[in-house]
Every structure is written in structure tokens, then in C-alpha cells.
VEXNU-68651 format. One line per field, with one value per residue: x, y, z of N, C-alpha, C, O in turn. Coordinates in pm, 1 decimal. Example, Ala and Ser with C-alpha at 12.3 -4.5 7.8 and 13.67 -1.06 7.14 Angstrom:
BEGIN
nu <- c(1319.0; 1285.0);
nv <- c(-569.0; -225.0);
nw <- c(780.0; 708.0);
cau <- c(1230.0; 1367.0);
cav <- c(-450.0; -106.0);
caw <- c(780.0; 714.0);
cu <- c(1320.0; 1290.0);
cv <- c(-330.0; 3.0);
cw <- c(780.0; 787.0);
ou <- c(1423.6; 1340.9);
ov <- c(-331.9; 113.8);
ow <- c(846.5; 803.9);
This chain:
BEGIN
nu <- c(3382.4; 3394.3; 3589.0; 3812.1; 3825.9; 4069.0; 4235.1; 4244.6; 4385.0; 4619.9; 4812.7; 4845.7; 4983.5; 5210.1; 5323.1; 5400.5; 5572.7; 5783.2; 5871.0; 5923.8; 6148.6; 6336.1; 6364.6; 6482.0; 6720.2; 6846.9; 6877.4; 7090.1; 7292.7; 7349.5; 7409.4; 7654.4; 7801.7; 7813.3; 7928.4; 7754.6; 7626.4; 7445.5; 7280.1; 7192.9; 6988.9; 6827.0; 6709.1; 6598.0; 6362.2; 6042.4; 5905.9; 5946.6; 5739.3; 5680.9; 5720.3; 6052.1; 6245.1; 6259.5; 6040.0; 5839.9; 5870.7; 5816.0; 5553.0; 5424.0; 5446.5; 5320.9; 5065.7; 4994.3; 5020.7; 4850.3; 4599.5; 4572.6; 4552.9; 4332.8; 4131.2; 4131.3; 4068.8; 4254.1; 4554.7; 4745.4; 5073.5; 5342.3; 5570.6; 5865.6; 5964.9; 6241.2; 6419.4; 6715.2; 6878.0; 6956.4; 6952.6; 6825.3; 6558.1; 6502.0; 6472.4; 6270.2; 6070.7; 6065.0; 5988.3; 5721.0; 5623.9; 5647.1; 5455.8; 5227.1; 5224.2; 5160.6; 4887.2; 4608.7; 4395.4; 4123.1; 4087.6; 4008.8; 3773.0; 3446.4; 3514.2; 3457.7; 3228.8; 3266.6; 3295.5; 3521.6; 3725.9; 3876.3; 4097.8; 4075.2; 3809.4; 3658.4; 3601.6; 3436.7; 3417.0; 3283.6; 3449.9; 3507.4; 3491.2; 3667.3; 3907.9; 3916.9; 3889.8; 4056.8; 4271.5; 4413.1; 4454.8; 4635.1; 4830.2; 4962.2; 5011.9; 5229.0; 5414.6; 5454.7; 5535.8; 5783.3; 5922.1; 5931.3; 6081.6; 6327.8; 6373.0; 6373.9; 6620.2; 6788.4; 6817.1; 6839.0; 6557.6; 6253.0; 5913.0; 5877.6; 6011.0; 5870.0; 5622.8; 5722.5; 5820.1; 5674.3);
nv <- c(5548.3; 5214.4; 5080.7; 4808.5; 4452.5; 4344.4; 4598.0; 4657.9; 4471.1; 4305.8; 4512.0; 4632.2; 4446.7; 4391.4; 4674.2; 4689.2; 4481.0; 4574.4; 4770.0; 4627.8; 4467.5; 4692.6; 4757.7; 4529.3; 4545.3; 4771.9; 4662.4; 4453.7; 4633.2; 4792.7; 4604.8; 4483.7; 4730.3; 4772.7; 4542.6; 4326.6; 4005.9; 3883.5; 3658.3; 3656.4; 3835.0; 3734.8; 3508.8; 3657.3; 3740.1; 3900.2; 3798.7; 3503.8; 3299.7; 3399.2; 3370.9; 3387.2; 3644.9; 3551.5; 3354.7; 3548.9; 3686.2; 3488.0; 3406.9; 3636.9; 3630.7; 3376.8; 3456.2; 3666.2; 3537.1; 3337.5; 3459.7; 3597.0; 3370.7; 3235.9; 3431.0; 3466.8; 3205.8; 3015.4; 2802.1; 2783.9; 2852.1; 2665.7; 2742.5; 2617.3; 2666.7; 2742.9; 2955.7; 3114.7; 3303.3; 3659.8; 3707.6; 3493.7; 3539.5; 3775.6; 3658.2; 3503.4; 3680.1; 3793.2; 3604.5; 3562.0; 3826.8; 3786.8; 3596.6; 3738.1; 3936.8; 3793.1; 3740.7; 3855.0; 4132.7; 4089.6; 3817.4; 3828.7; 3958.9; 3969.1; 3818.8; 3929.8; 3815.4; 3531.8; 3224.8; 3162.8; 2922.2; 2825.3; 2679.6; 2376.0; 2380.4; 2436.9; 2702.4; 2937.2; 3220.7; 3488.0; 3666.9; 3930.9; 3972.3; 3788.0; 3924.7; 4163.9; 4105.8; 3902.2; 3842.6; 4085.1; 4218.1; 4000.6; 3982.3; 4243.2; 4224.2; 4028.8; 4159.4; 4407.4; 4293.0; 4195.7; 4432.5; 4531.9; 4353.5; 4401.3; 4659.3; 4636.8; 4515.8; 4692.9; 4802.5; 5080.0; 5196.6; 5347.3; 5474.2; 5594.4; 5429.2; 5187.8; 5264.2; 5348.3; 5564.9; 5598.8);
nw <- c(-5021.2; -4867.9; -4605.3; -4667.7; -4582.4; -4678.6; -4685.4; -4417.7; -4306.9; -4463.1; -4568.0; -4325.7; -4191.3; -4344.1; -4347.0; -4057.6; -4023.4; -4185.9; -4018.1; -3809.4; -3900.6; -3925.6; -3657.9; -3570.8; -3701.2; -3597.1; -3344.3; -3391.2; -3490.5; -3251.6; -3084.1; -3196.2; -3182.7; -2899.3; -2790.6; -2735.1; -2692.2; -2968.6; -2936.0; -2687.5; -2693.6; -2880.9; -2728.4; -2513.3; -2282.2; -2163.1; -1903.7; -1736.9; -1811.9; -2075.8; -2424.4; -2566.4; -2760.7; -3023.2; -3037.1; -3018.1; -3256.6; -3455.4; -3369.4; -3442.5; -3715.3; -3784.0; -3705.1; -3879.9; -4151.3; -4106.4; -4064.7; -4320.1; -4488.8; -4402.6; -4416.2; -4696.3; -4779.8; -4824.5; -4834.6; -4557.4; -4538.1; -4401.7; -4148.8; -4024.5; -3664.9; -3620.8; -3595.5; -3484.8; -3479.0; -3587.4; -3859.3; -3947.0; -3822.7; -3979.5; -4214.4; -4175.0; -4147.9; -4415.0; -4577.7; -4465.0; -4536.9; -4826.9; -4876.3; -4782.0; -4978.3; -5198.9; -5181.1; -5321.0; -5341.5; -5411.8; -5350.3; -5086.1; -5085.2; -4975.7; -4745.3; -4486.6; -4408.6; -4417.3; -4260.2; -4021.4; -3890.6; -3585.7; -3363.6; -3410.9; -3512.4; -3278.6; -3225.9; -3392.3; -3622.5; -3774.9; -4053.8; -4038.3; -3749.8; -3665.1; -3775.4; -3642.2; -3359.6; -3294.3; -3478.6; -3570.5; -3272.5; -3163.7; -3347.6; -3296.8; -3038.0; -3014.4; -3186.0; -3051.5; -2791.0; -2898.2; -2966.2; -2694.4; -2537.6; -2667.1; -2588.3; -2316.5; -2285.5; -2332.7; -2592.1; -2798.6; -2897.3; -3002.6; -2976.4; -3226.8; -3378.4; -3370.6; -3473.0; -3727.9; -3998.7; -4229.2);
cau <- c(3431.6; 3416.9; 3708.9; 3778.5; 3896.7; 4209.7; 4295.7; 4250.4; 4466.3; 4750.3; 4906.5; 4890.2; 5070.4; 5321.5; 5408.9; 5439.0; 5683.9; 5896.5; 5922.8; 6008.5; 6274.2; 6408.8; 6400.5; 6582.6; 6843.9; 6913.8; 6937.5; 7201.9; 7385.4; 7374.6; 7483.7; 7780.8; 7881.6; 7822.9; 7973.7; 7647.7; 7620.5; 7309.4; 7218.2; 7120.9; 6878.4; 6724.7; 6656.1; 6545.7; 6202.3; 6012.0; 5876.7; 5969.4; 5631.6; 5675.6; 5826.4; 6169.2; 6210.1; 6248.1; 5913.4; 5739.6; 5851.6; 5759.4; 5411.1; 5357.0; 5446.7; 5205.9; 4925.5; 4973.8; 5001.0; 4737.9; 4487.9; 4556.3; 4496.5; 4186.1; 4049.3; 4133.7; 4015.0; 4356.5; 4633.9; 4839.1; 5210.1; 5382.9; 5709.0; 5927.3; 6005.9; 6381.6; 6506.6; 6792.5; 6973.0; 6863.7; 6945.4; 6707.7; 6437.5; 6453.8; 6431.1; 6124.7; 5964.0; 6073.8; 5896.0; 5600.5; 5574.5; 5627.0; 5331.7; 5121.3; 5219.8; 5103.3; 4740.5; 4546.5; 4269.2; 4005.7; 4067.0; 3957.3; 3636.4; 3328.4; 3583.5; 3372.4; 3109.3; 3320.8; 3320.3; 3655.4; 3715.2; 4011.2; 4121.4; 4013.4; 3662.5; 3600.3; 3584.4; 3391.5; 3386.2; 3273.6; 3592.1; 3522.9; 3502.5; 3788.0; 4006.1; 3919.2; 3901.5; 4162.9; 4417.2; 4491.7; 4513.9; 4723.0; 4947.0; 5022.2; 5066.5; 5354.4; 5527.0; 5474.2; 5635.6; 5916.0; 5979.9; 5944.1; 6198.8; 6451.0; 6393.4; 6405.0; 6759.0; 6880.5; 6832.4; 6768.7; 6464.1; 6134.9; 5782.3; 5890.0; 6075.4; 5755.6; 5527.1; 5772.8; 5792.9; 5612.1);
cav <- c(5399.1; 5144.5; 5015.8; 4664.8; 4357.7; 4347.2; 4700.4; 4670.3; 4361.1; 4288.6; 4623.5; 4660.1; 4357.8; 4424.8; 4786.7; 4653.6; 4385.0; 4646.5; 4842.0; 4535.5; 4457.9; 4803.0; 4760.5; 4428.2; 4590.0; 4856.1; 4583.6; 4405.6; 4738.9; 4822.1; 4471.6; 4480.4; 4845.6; 4759.9; 4397.7; 4243.5; 3884.7; 3890.5; 3530.8; 3696.5; 3908.2; 3633.7; 3424.2; 3737.3; 3744.2; 4000.1; 3721.7; 3338.4; 3228.5; 3446.2; 3336.8; 3492.6; 3747.8; 3467.9; 3333.7; 3655.9; 3721.0; 3361.9; 3411.2; 3744.5; 3565.9; 3287.6; 3525.0; 3729.7; 3447.2; 3255.2; 3537.0; 3617.0; 3254.5; 3209.8; 3521.2; 3438.2; 3078.5; 2936.2; 2719.1; 2872.1; 2795.3; 2625.1; 2760.6; 2561.8; 2768.7; 2708.5; 3075.0; 3132.3; 3434.5; 3782.7; 3700.1; 3374.9; 3592.0; 3862.5; 3590.8; 3450.6; 3782.3; 3805.0; 3468.5; 3610.7; 3916.3; 3744.1; 3523.2; 3831.3; 4008.2; 3715.7; 3739.6; 3955.5; 4186.2; 4017.7; 3704.7; 3854.3; 4010.5; 3889.3; 3754.5; 3956.3; 3714.1; 3421.6; 3172.4; 3127.1; 2821.1; 2800.8; 2559.1; 2254.6; 2399.5; 2476.5; 2846.0; 2989.2; 3355.0; 3556.3; 3724.4; 4079.3; 3947.1; 3715.9; 4006.2; 4277.4; 4080.7; 3797.5; 3854.3; 4208.6; 4222.0; 3892.0; 4017.1; 4338.1; 4183.6; 3987.1; 4266.7; 4500.1; 4232.8; 4175.3; 4549.8; 4538.4; 4259.1; 4479.2; 4770.7; 4591.4; 4469.1; 4821.8; 4859.8; 5224.9; 5229.1; 5412.6; 5460.9; 5623.9; 5298.3; 5100.2; 5313.5; 5373.2; 5688.8; 5612.5);
caw <- c(-5047.2; -4731.3; -4586.5; -4709.2; -4495.9; -4732.9; -4639.9; -4283.0; -4278.4; -4512.3; -4571.5; -4184.5; -4140.7; -4400.7; -4281.7; -3931.1; -4041.2; -4208.7; -3896.7; -3715.4; -3960.6; -3902.2; -3510.8; -3564.3; -3764.5; -3496.6; -3228.3; -3455.9; -3490.9; -3121.0; -3005.3; -3242.5; -3120.0; -2764.3; -2760.8; -2666.3; -2779.6; -3015.4; -2888.9; -2569.9; -2726.0; -2929.4; -2616.8; -2406.0; -2256.0; -2064.1; -1802.4; -1733.2; -1886.4; -2196.5; -2527.4; -2609.8; -2890.5; -3144.7; -3040.5; -3056.1; -3416.8; -3519.7; -3356.4; -3549.4; -3848.7; -3778.3; -3696.3; -4003.2; -4245.1; -4087.0; -4107.3; -4469.5; -4554.1; -4335.6; -4484.8; -4825.2; -4808.1; -4917.7; -4754.3; -4481.8; -4554.2; -4254.2; -4145.9; -3883.6; -3573.8; -3599.2; -3622.9; -3374.7; -3518.4; -3641.5; -4012.5; -3971.7; -3813.1; -4079.6; -4325.9; -4158.0; -4189.2; -4546.0; -4633.5; -4431.7; -4622.7; -4973.3; -4880.6; -4764.5; -5105.4; -5296.3; -5171.8; -5404.6; -5266.4; -5455.9; -5271.5; -4942.6; -5108.1; -4903.8; -4615.4; -4376.0; -4375.4; -4441.9; -4134.6; -3988.3; -3788.0; -3525.0; -3260.2; -3485.4; -3525.6; -3156.4; -3226.7; -3511.2; -3597.3; -3907.3; -4089.0; -3976.9; -3606.4; -3649.8; -3788.0; -3553.3; -3220.7; -3282.5; -3549.2; -3551.6; -3169.3; -3130.4; -3412.6; -3221.7; -2913.7; -3041.1; -3235.0; -2932.1; -2711.1; -2956.5; -2915.4; -2545.6; -2524.9; -2693.1; -2515.5; -2182.1; -2296.7; -2344.5; -2731.1; -2813.3; -2996.0; -2949.6; -3036.3; -3374.2; -3450.2; -3357.4; -3574.7; -3858.6; -4081.4; -4374.8);
cu <- c(3454.0; 3550.4; 3710.8; 3854.3; 4053.4; 4292.4; 4331.2; 4330.6; 4613.7; 4852.4; 4952.4; 5004.1; 5219.9; 5398.8; 5474.8; 5589.6; 5794.5; 5953.3; 5987.2; 6143.3; 6387.6; 6459.9; 6515.6; 6721.9; 6932.2; 6950.8; 7058.9; 7325.4; 7438.4; 7448.9; 7619.4; 7863.5; 7901.5; 7885.3; 7874.7; 7639.9; 7471.1; 7231.0; 7141.6; 7000.1; 6763.1; 6654.8; 6604.0; 6405.3; 6152.9; 5973.9; 5914.8; 5871.5; 5601.5; 5767.1; 5919.2; 6139.1; 6189.7; 6103.7; 5799.3; 5736.4; 5787.0; 5595.6; 5340.0; 5357.1; 5329.1; 5085.0; 4900.4; 4942.5; 4890.1; 4618.9; 4464.1; 4506.0; 4371.3; 4101.4; 4012.7; 4076.6; 4118.6; 4453.9; 4732.3; 4987.8; 5265.6; 5532.0; 5756.8; 5976.5; 6145.1; 6461.3; 6584.4; 6893.4; 6904.2; 6858.7; 6826.7; 6563.1; 6403.2; 6416.5; 6282.9; 6033.7; 5966.1; 5985.2; 5751.3; 5543.8; 5556.4; 5487.7; 5219.0; 5118.4; 5168.8; 4947.1; 4689.1; 4412.6; 4158.0; 3998.0; 4013.7; 3820.4; 3526.9; 3364.7; 3505.5; 3272.7; 3153.8; 3339.7; 3466.4; 3668.9; 3870.6; 4010.9; 4013.0; 3851.5; 3594.2; 3545.6; 3556.1; 3376.9; 3354.3; 3411.0; 3611.7; 3539.6; 3627.6; 3902.6; 4026.1; 3935.1; 4008.7; 4285.8; 4495.4; 4548.0; 4637.9; 4849.4; 5024.5; 5061.8; 5211.5; 5450.5; 5557.1; 5559.5; 5770.7; 6014.0; 6016.5; 6065.2; 6338.8; 6479.0; 6435.3; 6552.5; 6844.0; 6896.0; 6773.0; 6682.5; 6323.8; 6026.7; 5785.9; 5932.4; 5942.7; 5657.1; 5583.7; 5743.2; 5739.4; 5453.7);
cv <- c(5340.8; 5088.2; 4850.9; 4576.3; 4362.0; 4482.5; 4713.8; 4564.9; 4344.1; 4378.1; 4659.4; 4577.7; 4373.1; 4557.5; 4765.9; 4565.3; 4471.1; 4725.7; 4739.7; 4495.8; 4561.8; 4795.1; 4635.6; 4449.2; 4682.3; 4769.6; 4511.7; 4512.7; 4755.7; 4714.7; 4473.7; 4600.1; 4820.4; 4639.3; 4329.8; 4118.7; 3889.5; 3763.1; 3564.5; 3758.8; 3809.9; 3547.0; 3516.3; 3720.0; 3846.8; 3909.2; 3570.8; 3278.5; 3290.6; 3381.0; 3445.6; 3572.4; 3661.4; 3409.7; 3425.6; 3695.8; 3594.5; 3369.1; 3527.5; 3704.2; 3462.0; 3349.4; 3591.5; 3663.3; 3366.1; 3345.8; 3570.1; 3474.7; 3221.8; 3315.7; 3502.5; 3288.2; 2991.8; 2859.4; 2805.1; 2794.3; 2774.8; 2654.9; 2690.7; 2666.2; 2730.7; 2818.0; 3096.0; 3239.6; 3539.2; 3751.9; 3592.0; 3450.7; 3686.8; 3773.3; 3519.9; 3580.7; 3804.6; 3713.7; 3517.3; 3706.8; 3886.7; 3667.4; 3635.4; 3895.2; 3923.5; 3695.9; 3860.1; 4026.6; 4129.8; 3866.6; 3724.5; 3910.7; 3915.3; 3815.9; 3804.2; 3881.7; 3566.4; 3340.8; 3108.5; 3037.2; 2827.6; 2700.5; 2444.1; 2266.3; 2440.5; 2623.0; 2880.4; 3131.0; 3391.9; 3638.0; 3844.9; 4058.8; 3893.6; 3824.0; 4107.4; 4233.6; 3974.8; 3828.6; 3969.6; 4226.4; 4104.4; 3928.2; 4132.8; 4323.5; 4136.4; 4083.3; 4359.8; 4427.8; 4200.0; 4307.1; 4572.6; 4470.4; 4340.2; 4586.4; 4731.1; 4542.9; 4576.8; 4871.5; 4991.9; 5227.1; 5295.5; 5402.1; 5497.8; 5519.2; 5197.6; 5139.0; 5336.0; 5511.2; 5694.8; 5665.4);
cw <- c(-4909.1; -4726.4; -4606.3; -4596.7; -4551.7; -4679.3; -4512.8; -4231.2; -4329.7; -4525.2; -4429.1; -4147.4; -4208.3; -4366.0; -4134.1; -3936.7; -4100.1; -4102.9; -3814.8; -3766.2; -3931.6; -3758.1; -3484.4; -3609.7; -3682.6; -3373.3; -3280.8; -3444.2; -3367.4; -3054.9; -3057.9; -3189.0; -2976.1; -2699.9; -2697.6; -2756.3; -2838.3; -2967.1; -2765.8; -2588.3; -2781.9; -2838.5; -2504.2; -2397.4; -2159.5; -1923.0; -1820.3; -1846.2; -2026.3; -2305.3; -2553.3; -2741.3; -3020.0; -3154.4; -3058.0; -3205.9; -3500.5; -3494.9; -3437.5; -3665.9; -3865.8; -3788.4; -3838.8; -4119.4; -4221.8; -4110.5; -4252.2; -4539.0; -4509.5; -4408.3; -4618.6; -4873.1; -4889.9; -4802.1; -4671.5; -4498.7; -4411.4; -4259.8; -4010.6; -3803.5; -3530.1; -3586.4; -3467.7; -3379.8; -3582.1; -3782.8; -4042.3; -3941.4; -3903.1; -4197.3; -4317.3; -4189.6; -4324.6; -4619.4; -4587.5; -4530.8; -4779.1; -4959.5; -4879.2; -4910.9; -5210.2; -5291.4; -5233.4; -5313.5; -5296.0; -5395.9; -5136.4; -4969.8; -5043.8; -4780.0; -4499.7; -4304.7; -4376.2; -4278.1; -4127.1; -3874.9; -3733.2; -3428.4; -3305.2; -3486.1; -3404.1; -3151.9; -3368.8; -3531.4; -3744.4; -3923.5; -4019.7; -3830.0; -3573.3; -3662.7; -3668.5; -3398.8; -3197.9; -3350.6; -3524.6; -3394.8; -3120.6; -3225.4; -3333.0; -3089.2; -2932.4; -3106.3; -3122.1; -2825.4; -2760.8; -2931.1; -2779.6; -2503.8; -2542.5; -2603.0; -2360.3; -2167.5; -2323.4; -2481.8; -2752.7; -2922.8; -2911.2; -3005.1; -3189.4; -3450.7; -3463.9; -3475.6; -3721.9; -3905.8; -4195.8; -4342.7);
ou <- c(3525.1; 3614.6; 3620.3; 3939.1; 4147.3; 4406.5; 4434.9; 4348.9; 4711.6; 4968.9; 5064.1; 5102.7; 5324.7; 5521.5; 5581.7; 5689.4; 5907.8; 6074.4; 6093.6; 6240.8; 6505.7; 6577.6; 6609.0; 6820.1; 7055.2; 7047.6; 7147.9; 7435.2; 7559.6; 7542.1; 7709.6; 7979.7; 8012.2; 7896.1; 7907.3; 7646.2; 7378.7; 7108.6; 7035.4; 6908.3; 6646.0; 6541.4; 6565.8; 6336.0; 6231.2; 6021.0; 5908.5; 5911.3; 5508.6; 5879.8; 5888.7; 6036.8; 6113.4; 6046.2; 5688.4; 5635.6; 5715.9; 5517.6; 5227.6; 5262.5; 5250.9; 5000.2; 4797.0; 4853.9; 4830.6; 4532.3; 4350.9; 4427.5; 4295.5; 3997.1; 3898.0; 4046.0; 4092.7; 4418.9; 4795.2; 4998.1; 5240.6; 5607.5; 5696.1; 6031.8; 6166.0; 6580.3; 6524.9; 6979.3; 6794.4; 6748.8; 6750.0; 6466.3; 6282.6; 6331.1; 6206.0; 5930.3; 5857.1; 5916.1; 5662.8; 5442.5; 5472.8; 5407.5; 5127.7; 5007.3; 5131.8; 4886.7; 4730.9; 4347.9; 4079.7; 3890.2; 3973.2; 3745.1; 3527.9; 3279.9; 3484.1; 3240.9; 3074.1; 3396.0; 3514.5; 3625.4; 3968.1; 3908.1; 3902.2; 3779.1; 3477.6; 3452.2; 3638.6; 3310.2; 3402.8; 3476.2; 3711.5; 3614.6; 3694.1; 3990.1; 4133.4; 3986.2; 4049.5; 4392.8; 4608.2; 4668.5; 4724.8; 4962.9; 5143.6; 5137.7; 5304.5; 5568.8; 5673.7; 5649.6; 5863.7; 6131.2; 6122.6; 6148.3; 6432.1; 6588.0; 6521.1; 6603.8; 6965.1; 6971.2; 6654.9; 6723.4; 6301.9; 6021.4; 5710.4; 5903.3; 5923.2; 5618.7; 5509.5; 5647.8; 5754.3; 5375.6);
ov <- c(5404.2; 5053.7; 4779.0; 4630.8; 4381.2; 4469.3; 4772.7; 4563.2; 4363.2; 4345.8; 4705.0; 4619.4; 4368.5; 4556.4; 4817.0; 4585.5; 4440.4; 4747.3; 4761.2; 4489.7; 4530.6; 4820.1; 4640.3; 4387.4; 4682.0; 4801.9; 4509.3; 4482.7; 4740.3; 4737.1; 4466.2; 4581.7; 4848.6; 4629.1; 4267.7; 4127.3; 3899.0; 3774.6; 3507.5; 3742.1; 3804.2; 3510.2; 3461.0; 3688.6; 3878.7; 3960.2; 3525.7; 3222.2; 3244.4; 3341.7; 3564.6; 3566.1; 3696.8; 3411.9; 3394.0; 3729.3; 3611.1; 3341.5; 3519.2; 3739.4; 3471.3; 3309.8; 3570.4; 3706.5; 3322.0; 3298.4; 3571.0; 3474.7; 3173.3; 3276.5; 3514.6; 3264.0; 2920.4; 2863.8; 2894.6; 2675.8; 2851.8; 2610.6; 2705.4; 2760.0; 2690.5; 2794.5; 3093.5; 3258.4; 3515.3; 3771.6; 3599.9; 3432.6; 3701.0; 3814.0; 3490.1; 3570.2; 3841.4; 3750.6; 3512.6; 3684.6; 3944.8; 3688.8; 3630.8; 3905.5; 3978.5; 3642.4; 3968.5; 3964.1; 4114.0; 3807.4; 3625.0; 3911.5; 3794.0; 3758.0; 3722.8; 3881.6; 3482.2; 3402.4; 3026.1; 3072.7; 2833.5; 2633.7; 2424.0; 2169.7; 2478.8; 2653.6; 2857.4; 3179.9; 3320.8; 3671.8; 3867.8; 4142.3; 3933.0; 3824.1; 4126.3; 4311.9; 3959.4; 3840.3; 3971.7; 4246.8; 4138.6; 3905.2; 4115.9; 4402.2; 4194.0; 4078.8; 4390.1; 4491.4; 4178.3; 4305.7; 4627.4; 4530.9; 4345.0; 4604.7; 4793.4; 4530.2; 4559.4; 4966.3; 5009.4; 5256.1; 5291.2; 5318.1; 5442.3; 5507.5; 5136.5; 5057.4; 5341.6; 5572.2; 5794.0; 5686.6);
ow <- c(-4831.2; -4825.5; -4563.9; -4526.1; -4474.4; -4635.1; -4482.6; -4109.5; -4257.6; -4501.9; -4404.7; -4086.6; -4143.7; -4356.4; -4100.7; -3867.6; -4063.1; -4097.5; -3756.6; -3691.2; -3916.3; -3732.1; -3404.4; -3568.6; -3687.1; -3304.5; -3195.8; -3397.5; -3352.4; -2977.7; -2974.4; -3152.9; -2930.3; -2577.8; -2596.4; -2878.9; -2757.6; -2961.7; -2741.0; -2508.0; -2744.2; -2868.9; -2401.1; -2494.2; -2070.1; -1821.4; -1934.7; -1948.2; -2092.5; -2275.2; -2562.2; -2809.4; -3109.9; -3263.2; -3101.0; -3268.2; -3599.6; -3586.0; -3487.1; -3736.4; -3960.5; -3868.3; -3902.2; -4193.2; -4320.1; -4184.0; -4300.4; -4633.8; -4593.5; -4460.6; -4661.7; -4989.9; -4986.8; -4684.2; -4727.9; -4467.1; -4318.7; -4346.3; -3904.5; -3860.9; -3415.6; -3565.1; -3360.0; -3293.6; -3632.5; -3834.6; -4138.2; -4015.3; -3923.4; -4276.1; -4408.7; -4255.5; -4368.3; -4714.4; -4672.9; -4597.2; -4848.4; -5050.4; -4961.7; -4962.9; -5314.0; -5384.4; -5192.7; -5229.6; -5202.3; -5401.9; -5076.3; -4872.5; -5064.7; -4712.2; -4409.8; -4185.8; -4334.8; -4187.6; -4204.9; -3765.3; -3808.0; -3416.8; -3255.5; -3462.4; -3413.6; -3077.9; -3457.3; -3440.2; -3832.4; -3824.7; -3951.4; -3779.3; -3477.5; -3576.2; -3611.2; -3318.7; -3082.8; -3290.9; -3475.2; -3379.6; -3040.4; -3183.4; -3306.7; -3032.6; -2875.9; -3072.5; -3097.2; -2770.7; -2683.3; -2893.5; -2749.7; -2436.1; -2462.2; -2548.9; -2297.7; -2056.3; -2336.9; -2504.4; -2722.6; -3035.2; -2790.2; -3095.0; -3269.2; -3569.7; -3568.9; -3559.5; -3820.0; -3857.4; -4267.2; -4435.5);
């Protein structure tokens, strides 16, 4: 049986969000234990021209839900980018995962050839190309950067945390 667009996307996003939730939990636990103000982690960034941790989580959310919606041909839910605490970031991830779980595999059937429009129609790709050259790399860029921000700020996490143990 061939790998479906659904199998290559939504379960991958959902698993990675589970791993990111666990990483955020570790950051909270360590910040409490070490007396670090969690707000300094939320606003931390790897470089001045990069988004802070909060923005990285928000963009990962936007990428995953946008990919699911575009590939399924359904409305993309809009979430305001107002998260400023770890509980709010975790709630954002939870809302994103709930949306991803609401998309059924059959909604993505045939999406590999569906035309996906981005940037107000300036970019058009077939679903397969969109998933593998834009959505997945963009999603993992933001999840990896969130991980990198926390490592950079001294949170004790490693590759096993990023990959998860499932």
C-alpha cells in the first residue's frame, strides 16, 4: 500500500506537537526549579531578527493547521497570536491538535494533485509538492527553532526529547 498524504502529514504534526508539549513541560519544570522567570524563555530568540519562542510555536501551529485545511479543502481556523505564557502556548498546541484530529483521512484523498494556492494565489503547487517542499520543512523549522531557543537558554533537553519515545 502506498503512503498517503494523510499519513505523511497529520499524524506527523500531531506527534511532533506531543513532543513539543513535553519539551515545554520540561522548560516550565526547570525554570521553577532553577528560579528562572518563564517570561524570559517565552520571549527568548536565537537571533535578533528571529521570532521568539512564542512566535515559533504560533508559526508551527499555523503551518500545521494551514496544511491540513489546504490539503483537505476546508476552512483554516484562525487563532490570534496572543500567547505570552507556557499554559497559553500549550493551549494553542491543544487547539491545533484538536483541529488536526477533526480532519478525517478521506478528506485528504486525492489531495496530492489538488492545487494549493498560497500568498494570495501568487504561488500555486500541487498538494504533494506543497506538503513535501513547503509545509513539512516549514513546520519542522519552527519546531526545531523552538527547541533550539530553549536549549540556548539552558533548558536540559536533548535529541530524544525532540524525537519523542513513541
